[in-house]
Legacy VTK file of the C-alpha trace (Angstrom):
# vtk DataFile Version 3.0
C-alpha trace
ASCII
DATASET POLYDATA
POINTS 283 float
-54.825 -79.748 120.157
-51.476 -79.823 118.334
-50.369 -82.697 120.568
-53.206 -84.959 119.379
-52.340 -87.189 116.365
-54.086 -85.910 113.200
-55.702 -89.284 112.540
-57.303 -89.101 115.983
-58.588 -85.613 115.179
-60.277 -86.807 111.973
-61.803 -89.830 113.679
-62.995 -87.570 116.499
-64.624 -85.277 113.945
-66.350 -88.227 112.263
-67.612 -89.517 115.608
-68.866 -86.050 116.577
-70.929 -85.704 113.403
-72.540 -89.118 113.761
-73.261 -88.692 117.467
-74.925 -85.412 116.547
-77.017 -87.177 113.895
-78.064 -89.876 116.363
-79.098 -87.272 118.937
-80.981 -85.372 116.237
-82.946 -88.513 115.340
-83.952 -88.760 118.969
-85.734 -85.395 118.572
-88.013 -86.622 115.791
-90.777 -87.713 118.181
-90.935 -84.187 119.629
-90.089 -81.922 116.687
-90.350 -84.140 113.614
-87.579 -84.408 111.011
-88.377 -81.024 109.416
-88.513 -79.293 112.799
-85.268 -80.903 113.878
-83.451 -79.868 110.725
-84.737 -76.320 111.200
-83.204 -76.261 114.672
-79.951 -77.739 113.370
-79.604 -75.309 110.457
-80.996 -72.334 112.356
-78.472 -72.570 115.183
-75.655 -73.209 112.691
-76.713 -70.137 110.696
-76.754 -68.007 113.836
-73.291 -69.188 114.879
-71.809 -68.643 111.418
-73.340 -65.184 111.135
-71.914 -64.132 114.508
-68.469 -65.465 113.628
-68.125 -64.186 110.045
-70.491 -61.162 110.058
-71.140 -61.209 106.286
-71.937 -57.974 104.425
-74.448 -58.782 101.675
-74.503 -55.230 100.281
-70.762 -55.437 99.584
-71.324 -58.125 96.925
-72.770 -58.104 93.445
-76.170 -59.515 92.553
-74.452 -62.422 90.806
-72.464 -63.301 93.927
-75.584 -63.159 96.083
-77.431 -65.441 93.666
-74.546 -67.912 93.981
-74.852 -67.795 97.777
-78.618 -68.302 97.440
-78.052 -71.340 95.211
-75.671 -72.684 97.847
-78.377 -72.144 100.459
-80.906 -74.078 98.376
-78.404 -76.937 98.143
-77.854 -76.911 101.900
-81.588 -76.888 102.629
-82.271 -79.741 100.213
-79.385 -81.849 101.491
-80.289 -81.449 105.142
-84.015 -81.984 104.710
-83.602 -85.030 102.455
-81.128 -86.593 104.896
-83.303 -86.036 107.968
-86.417 -87.303 106.181
-84.431 -90.410 105.169
-83.222 -90.793 108.744
-86.847 -90.858 109.886
-87.409 -93.977 107.746
-84.173 -95.978 107.719
-81.283 -96.637 110.165
-78.561 -94.019 110.566
-75.795 -96.251 109.191
-77.798 -97.089 106.067
-78.749 -93.436 105.448
-75.169 -92.154 105.751
-73.837 -94.948 103.554
-76.317 -94.244 100.761
-75.658 -90.504 101.051
-71.963 -91.180 100.439
-72.682 -91.895 96.766
-72.559 -88.101 96.290
-68.911 -87.430 97.165
-67.962 -90.816 95.742
-69.433 -89.803 92.390
-67.603 -86.463 92.449
-64.310 -88.174 93.305
-64.688 -90.715 90.486
-65.696 -88.057 87.957
-62.721 -85.869 88.874
-60.045 -88.553 88.442
-61.281 -90.767 85.577
-58.806 -93.562 86.260
-59.368 -97.052 84.947
-59.371 -98.343 88.505
-62.416 -96.183 89.255
-64.619 -98.747 87.514
-63.844 -101.100 90.398
-64.914 -98.518 92.992
-68.144 -97.859 91.119
-68.867 -101.598 90.970
-68.175 -102.010 94.698
-70.406 -99.051 95.565
-73.201 -100.340 93.316
-73.023 -103.764 94.961
-73.141 -102.166 98.398
-76.166 -100.046 97.478
-77.988 -103.103 96.160
-77.345 -104.943 99.419
-78.642 -101.999 101.418
-81.692 -101.428 99.224
-82.582 -105.147 99.302
-84.614 -105.029 96.053
-87.561 -107.379 96.195
-86.946 -108.166 99.848
-89.165 -105.452 101.271
-87.029 -105.120 104.406
-86.052 -101.471 103.823
-88.319 -98.452 103.410
-88.152 -97.513 99.706
-88.866 -93.837 100.354
-86.016 -93.731 102.855
-83.620 -95.195 100.286
-84.663 -92.638 97.650
-84.378 -89.739 100.104
-80.899 -90.823 101.245
-79.733 -91.060 97.628
-81.275 -87.636 96.960
-79.296 -86.276 99.906
-76.200 -87.743 98.215
-77.030 -85.868 95.002
-77.327 -82.653 97.004
-73.988 -83.480 98.694
-72.339 -83.729 95.278
-73.860 -80.366 94.340
-72.660 -78.983 97.678
-69.058 -79.946 96.889
-69.175 -78.285 93.469
-70.975 -75.107 94.561
-68.916 -74.798 97.744
-65.768 -74.558 95.659
-67.191 -71.624 93.678
-68.480 -69.859 96.783
-65.054 -70.174 98.400
-63.470 -68.339 95.468
-65.991 -65.487 95.537
-66.499 -64.822 99.256
-63.660 -64.248 101.755
-63.500 -66.536 104.775
-66.815 -68.064 105.689
-68.983 -65.126 104.625
-70.532 -66.991 101.717
-71.278 -69.992 103.896
-72.929 -67.787 106.518
-75.166 -66.197 103.877
-76.037 -69.585 102.390
-76.884 -71.064 105.771
-79.190 -68.123 106.501
-80.960 -68.735 103.182
-81.279 -72.433 104.020
-82.791 -71.624 107.428
-85.378 -69.317 105.822
-86.318 -71.990 103.276
-86.725 -74.597 106.016
-88.725 -72.294 108.301
-92.296 -72.989 107.019
-91.977 -76.781 106.979
-90.074 -76.834 110.240
-92.665 -74.748 112.080
-95.497 -76.857 110.643
-93.746 -80.079 111.689
-92.568 -79.053 115.162
-95.211 -76.542 116.245
-94.926 -75.525 119.901
-91.911 -77.817 120.400
-89.800 -74.997 118.952
-90.591 -73.004 122.109
-89.520 -75.786 124.485
-86.194 -74.850 126.168
-85.168 -78.513 126.354
-85.745 -79.029 122.623
-83.904 -75.799 121.827
-80.945 -76.848 123.973
-80.707 -80.241 122.267
-80.960 -78.577 118.859
-78.097 -76.254 119.762
-76.035 -79.236 120.933
-76.703 -81.019 117.631
-75.495 -77.943 115.740
-72.279 -77.891 117.788
-71.638 -81.615 117.367
-72.387 -81.521 113.643
-70.533 -78.304 112.747
-68.370 -76.385 115.198
-66.556 -79.322 116.789
-65.857 -81.454 113.672
-64.820 -78.493 111.497
-62.362 -77.321 114.155
-60.857 -80.801 114.430
-60.675 -81.271 110.660
-59.052 -77.872 110.116
-56.252 -78.770 112.496
-55.866 -82.263 111.027
-55.618 -80.975 107.446
-52.637 -78.859 108.440
-50.700 -82.048 109.221
-51.873 -84.829 106.888
-52.271 -85.115 103.092
-55.741 -84.567 101.659
-55.775 -88.138 100.348
-55.242 -89.596 103.812
-57.960 -87.309 105.107
-60.349 -88.592 102.431
-59.672 -92.222 103.286
-60.289 -91.582 106.993
-63.511 -89.756 106.172
-64.619 -92.823 104.230
-65.021 -94.608 107.549
-68.004 -92.392 108.295
-70.718 -94.884 107.230
-69.280 -97.517 109.571
-69.071 -95.002 112.430
-72.660 -93.986 111.698
-73.783 -97.599 111.962
-72.002 -97.953 115.309
-73.534 -94.684 116.578
-76.959 -95.902 115.508
-76.401 -99.156 117.380
-74.998 -97.592 120.561
-77.304 -94.562 120.872
-80.478 -95.526 119.010
-80.406 -99.310 119.383
-80.503 -99.807 115.604
-79.360 -103.379 114.964
-78.335 -103.948 111.347
-78.502 -107.262 109.508
-75.396 -108.937 108.125
-76.469 -107.923 104.615
-76.516 -104.271 105.669
-73.080 -104.459 107.304
-71.733 -106.048 104.106
-73.245 -103.228 102.037
-71.692 -100.611 104.307
-68.287 -102.334 104.056
-68.442 -102.308 100.241
-69.326 -98.601 100.092
-66.597 -97.757 102.624
-64.044 -99.661 100.517
-65.234 -97.944 97.340
-65.136 -94.497 98.940
-61.668 -95.060 100.412
-60.330 -96.206 97.058
-61.885 -93.381 95.077
-60.952 -90.581 97.477
-57.312 -91.445 98.105
-56.307 -88.472 95.961
-59.208 -86.177 96.677
-60.753 -84.657 99.756
-64.307 -85.591 100.703
-65.895 -82.254 101.549
-67.888 -82.273 104.757
-71.555 -81.413 104.235
-73.324 -79.151 106.684
-75.881 -81.707 107.838
-76.696 -83.439 111.039
LINES 1 284
283 0 1 2 3 4 5 6 7 8 9 10 11 12 13 14 15 16 17 18 19 20 21 22 23 24 25 26 27 28 29 30 31 32 33 34 35 36 37 38 39 40 41 42 43 44 45 46 47 48 49 50 51 52 53 54 55 56 57 58 59 60 61 62 63 64 65 66 67 68 69 70 71 72 73 74 75 76 77 78 79 80 81 82 83 84 85 86 87 88 89 90 91 92 93 94 95 96 97 98 99 100 101 102 103 104 105 106 107 108 109 110 111 112 113 114 115 116 117 118 119 120 121 122 123 124 125 126 127 128 129 130 131 132 133 134 135 136 137 138 139 140 141 142 143 144 145 146 147 148 149 150 151 152 153 154 155 156 157 158 159 160 161 162 163 164 165 166 167 168 169 170 171 172 173 174 175 176 177 178 179 180 181 182 183 184 185 186 187 188 189 190 191 192 193 194 195 196 197 198 199 200 201 202 203 204 205 206 207 208 209 210 211 212 213 214 215 216 217 218 219 220 221 222 223 224 225 226 227 228 229 230 231 232 233 234 235 236 237 238 239 240 241 242 243 244 245 246 247 248 249 250 251 252 253 254 255 256 257 258 259 260 261 262 263 264 265 266 267 268 269 270 271 272 273 274 275 276 277 278 279 280 281 282
């Protein structure tokens, strides 16, 4: 992997995540959005637990409560995103969700130029929401923005968890909590589909595409490029999501929607030049 240019690694990670999201959306007819997210988070939790083997009894009650709060954030972010994805195109959902890390980046720098990025992002969101036009599902827009709020919380809580827990132990605990929280709704939504070997195999593939593969690629890339460059490359994710939606799901976006995505991508790239956009654990 060290022979592959770091920019190619980041772009490969971005493509992997969005291909995983597109495949996950294809499961909605069989397992529903809540059932699909349960499969996604459940397999990710299992993989993380096997890799990091966390020891809950070795930590204080306060540390465990922090991990539980992280798990609540993960569950909310994943469920809101998948429910949004059930109502609006993949490219639109990912773009609206990006307001979370964009807001964190702007709040952390407080430069005068940030007003421009906020204005660009706001214009892009308005184009995507199409107020008064009725062409976009309003609930989907709200759910995607809610997922962005959870993403912002994820970035902030993730930083604290990383200081308290060694390695990925805190993340493994949090993902297990998220899977437990998603279990009732996921079982109710998917029913017997959760026993179908084909559905289980696709869910496992989604977990790999959305977690194991991109995180491995990003870890190697971050060893060789500045965090600011990484953040700018990650800002291309909404555009890649739109292309994945078109190629895999046949989701054709209007010119207005492509313009909105372009504005949010430009705003995110500008705001995150000096800050890393933390990857959320979602499909």
